[in-house]
C-alpha positions in Angstrom: 98.9 123.5 259.1 98.8 127.1 260.5 101.2 128.1 257.7 99.0 126.8 255.0 96.2 128.6 256.0 98.0 132.0 256.3 99.3 131.5 253.0 95.9 131.0 251.7 94.5 134.1 253.2 97.7 136.1 252.0 97.2 134.8 248.3 93.5 135.7 248.4 94.2 138.9 249.7 96.5 139.8 247.2 94.1 138.8 244.3 91.4 140.7 245.7 93.5 144.0 245.7 94.7 143.4 242.3 91.0 142.9 241.1 90.3 146.3 243.0 93.2 147.8 241.2 92.0 147.2 237.7 88.8 149.2 236.8 86.1 147.3 235.5 84.8 148.2 232.0 82.7 151.2 232.6 79.4 151.0 230.6 76.8 154.0 230.3 74.1 154.4 232.8 70.6 154.6 231.3 67.3 155.4 232.8 64.3 153.1 231.5 60.7 154.6 232.2 58.3 151.7 233.0 54.7 152.6 231.9 51.4 151.1 232.6 47.9 152.5 231.3 49.7 155.3 229.5 51.4 156.7 233.2 55.0 156.3 234.2 55.1 153.8 237.3 58.8 153.3 238.0 62.2 154.5 236.4 65.0 151.7 236.0 68.5 152.6 236.4 70.6 150.5 234.3 74.2 150.0 233.9 74.6 148.0 230.6 72.0 145.2 231.4 72.0 145.3 235.1 69.5 146.5 236.9 71.1 149.2 239.5 67.8 150.3 241.1 64.3 151.6 240.8 63.5 155.1 241.2 60.0 156.4 242.0 59.0 158.9 239.2 57.3 161.1 242.0 60.4 161.5 243.8 62.8 164.7 243.2 65.1 162.7 241.1 62.7 160.8 239.4 60.7 164.2 238.6 64.4 165.8 237.3 65.0 162.5 235.1 61.5 162.8 233.5 61.6 166.4 233.2 65.0 166.2 231.1 63.7 163.3 229.1 60.2 165.1 228.3 62.2 168.2 227.4 64.5 166.4 224.8 61.3 164.9 223.3 59.8 168.3 222.7 62.8 169.6 221.1 62.9 166.9 218.1 59.5 168.1 216.5 60.5 171.5 216.5 63.7 170.8 214.8 62.1 168.8 212.2 59.5 171.6 211.6 62.2 174.3 211.0 64.0 171.6 208.5 60.7 171.6 206.6 60.1 175.1 206.5 63.8 175.4 205.3 63.3 173.2 202.5 60.2 174.9 201.4 
């Protein structure tokens, strides 16, 4: 009986090592702002459809994410305005 238990433990250990050796398909990490009454109340870090963690928008990392997001949003209208000026 001891031999059966040892064999079962060894086979499960080898299965775990092969699972860890094969990398899981990597999905892009995205950030989603949760708003209430026009204010960002939380930032969700997501991998695919899985919620990894919630980031406080007032934290250093939260402020950095929001700053990058708002910088991207401000660049888009200026690009549209320059296209309009070029076509006129």
